[in-house]
C-alpha positions in Angstrom: 40.3 76.5 134.4 43.7 77.6 134.7 45.6 76.9 137.9 46.2 79.8 140.5 49.9 80.8 139.8 51.4 82.0 143.1 53.8 85.2 143.4 55.8 86.2 146.3 57.3 89.8 146.2 60.2 90.8 147.5 60.5 94.4 147.5 62.1 97.3 149.9 59.2 99.5 149.3 55.9 98.5 151.2 54.1 100.8 148.7 55.4 98.8 145.2 54.7 95.8 147.0 51.1 96.6 147.9 50.7 98.2 144.5 51.8 95.5 141.9 49.8 92.8 144.2 46.8 94.8 144.0 47.4 95.0 140.1 48.4 91.4 139.5 45.6 90.4 141.4 42.9 92.2 139.3 44.9 90.9 136.1 43.5 87.5 136.6 44.3 83.9 137.8 47.2 84.8 140.1 48.0 84.4 144.0 49.6 87.2 145.8 51.5 85.9 149.0 51.8 87.5 152.5 54.6 89.8 152.9 57.4 88.4 154.9 57.2 89.1 158.5 60.5 91.2 159.7 63.0 89.5 160.8 62.4 86.7 158.9 64.7 84.4 156.9 63.6 84.9 153.7 65.2 81.5 151.8 63.4 80.1 154.5 59.8 81.2 153.8 61.0 80.7 149.7 61.1 77.1 150.6 58.0 76.7 152.8 55.8 78.2 150.4 56.9 77.0 147.5 55.6 79.9 145.5 55.7 79.5 141.1 57.2 82.6 140.6 59.1 85.2 142.8 59.7 88.5 142.0 63.0 89.8 143.4 64.0 93.8 143.7 67.6 94.0 142.8 68.2 97.1 145.3 67.5 94.9 148.2 70.0 95.5 151.1 73.1 93.5 152.2 73.7 91.7 148.4 69.7 89.6 149.9 68.6 89.9 146.0 71.9 87.7 144.7 71.4 85.6 147.5 68.0 85.1 146.8 67.9 84.5 143.5 70.8 81.8 143.7 69.3 80.0 146.7 65.2 80.0 144.7 67.5 78.6 141.5 69.4 75.8 143.3 69.1 72.4 141.4 65.3 71.0 142.0 63.8 74.0 142.4 61.0 75.1 140.1 60.6 78.4 141.0 60.6 81.0 138.6 62.4 84.3 139.3 61.8 87.8 137.8 64.1 90.5 138.8 63.2 94.1 139.2 65.7 96.9 138.2 66.2 100.4 137.9 69.1 101.8 136.3 71.1 101.9 139.1 71.7 98.0 139.6 73.3 97.3 137.0 76.1 94.9 138.8 73.8 93.3 140.9 71.0 92.5 137.5 74.6 91.0 136.2 74.9 88.6 139.0 71.5 87.6 138.9 71.0 86.9 135.2 74.5 84.7 135.5 72.6 82.6 138.7 70.2 81.9 136.2 67.1 84.4 136.7 64.4 84.0 133.9 63.7 87.9 133.3 63.8 91.3 134.2 61.8 94.1 133.6 62.5 98.1 134.5 61.0 99.5 137.3 59.6 102.2 134.6 57.6 99.5 132.7 53.7 99.1 133.3 52.0 96.6 134.7 51.1 95.7 132.1 54.8 94.9 131.0 55.1 93.3 133.9 52.1 91.5 133.7 53.4 90.0 129.8 56.5 89.2 131.5 54.8 87.1 134.3 53.2 85.3 132.0 55.9 84.1 129.7 58.7 83.3 132.0 55.6 80.6 133.8 55.1 79.6 130.3 58.9 78.5 130.2 60.4 81.2 128.2 62.7 84.0 129.0 61.5 88.1 129.5 63.5 91.4 129.2 62.7 94.5 129.2 63.7 96.1 125.7 67.3 96.9 125.1 68.3 95.5 128.2 69.5 92.2 126.5 71.6 94.1 124.7 73.1 96.1 127.7 73.6 93.0 129.4 75.5 91.2 126.7 77.3 94.4 126.1 79.0 94.3 129.5 79.6 90.6 129.4 82.3 91.4 126.4 83.7 94.1 127.9 84.2 92.2 131.6 84.7 88.8 130.5 83.5 87.3 133.4 82.4 83.5 132.9 79.5 82.1 133.7 77.8 78.9 132.7 75.5 79.6 130.1 77.8 82.2 128.3 80.9 79.3 127.7 78.2 77.1 126.5 76.9 80.1 123.4 80.9 80.5 123.2 81.4 77.0 122.3 78.3 76.8 119.5 79.7 79.9 118.2 77.0 82.5 118.6 78.0 85.9 118.8 76.0 87.6 122.0 73.5 89.4 119.2 72.9 86.2 118.0 72.0 84.7 121.2 69.9 87.9 122.2 68.0 87.2 118.6 67.5 84.0 120.2 65.7 85.1 122.9 63.1 87.3 120.8 62.5 84.3 119.1 61.6 83.0 121.9 59.0 85.6 122.7 57.7 84.8 119.4 58.6 87.8 117.7 58.9 88.6 114.1 61.8 90.0 111.9 60.3 92.8 111.6 60.0 93.1 115.3 63.0 92.3 116.2 64.4 94.9 113.9 62.4 97.4 115.3 63.6 96.5 119.0 67.3 96.3 117.9 67.2 99.3 115.4 69.0 97.1 112.8 68.0 96.4 109.3 65.1 93.2 108.8 68.0 92.2 106.1 70.5 92.1 108.9 67.9 90.5 111.0 67.6 87.5 109.2 71.0 87.1 108.3 72.2 86.6 112.0 68.9 84.4 112.0 70.6 82.3 109.4 73.7 82.4 110.9 71.8 80.9 113.9 70.1 78.0 112.4 74.1 76.7 110.7 76.0 77.1 113.5 73.4 74.9 115.4 72.8 72.7 113.0 68.8 72.7 112.9 66.8 73.4 109.7 64.4 76.7 111.2 64.3 79.4 113.9 61.9 77.4 115.8 64.3 74.4 116.3 67.1 76.9 117.1 64.9 77.7 120.2 63.9 74.4 121.1 68.2 73.8 121.0 68.7 77.0 123.3 66.0 76.1 125.5 67.9 72.4 125.9 71.0 74.1 126.1 69.8 76.3 129.0 70.3 79.0 127.8 66.6 80.5 127.8 65.6 79.1 131.3 66.8 77.2 134.2 65.8 73.6 134.5 
């Protein structure tokens, strides 16, 4: 029997927390930890409870989402982080991804989408709502702000689009599914995969994913 995974939800809305908690518990082997008492130190609570995964609302006040993500993903930690985003929190999303967040789910997504994200992240993969990866990498290109994994990717010669495709391969999407997700041709996807394999000096798409994981492009270790 699979071990029950412990999840902590940090969200400004009590109704949201309770609805999501009820839905996740109903789906299967997860335990949603009790909300943090008012006035408590969120970081200390994470250290004390040591959840397997935390869901963090990007619109928490006082830049708390960024602080919690950075604290949770400090060296030596094992807790995973998924951030919950609305369309108005792009800057905070950018900072949380730079800190190493394992995934992002848009709040307009379904419970099934959130469940899929949790399963993938707990399995060591990354998950981003459709279209989100492209938006973030466009933003990276516009700002030129350095982040550690971006520097390593650039050293390998991968473009933002190629790394985006590596993320989708890591989610077990086929070339056809990736083409549909990105609204590009299947031929274009195949060319990107070929270029990725050549640049990373591996023999196939799956070795490319493993290489990316070792380089910490796909998850924080």
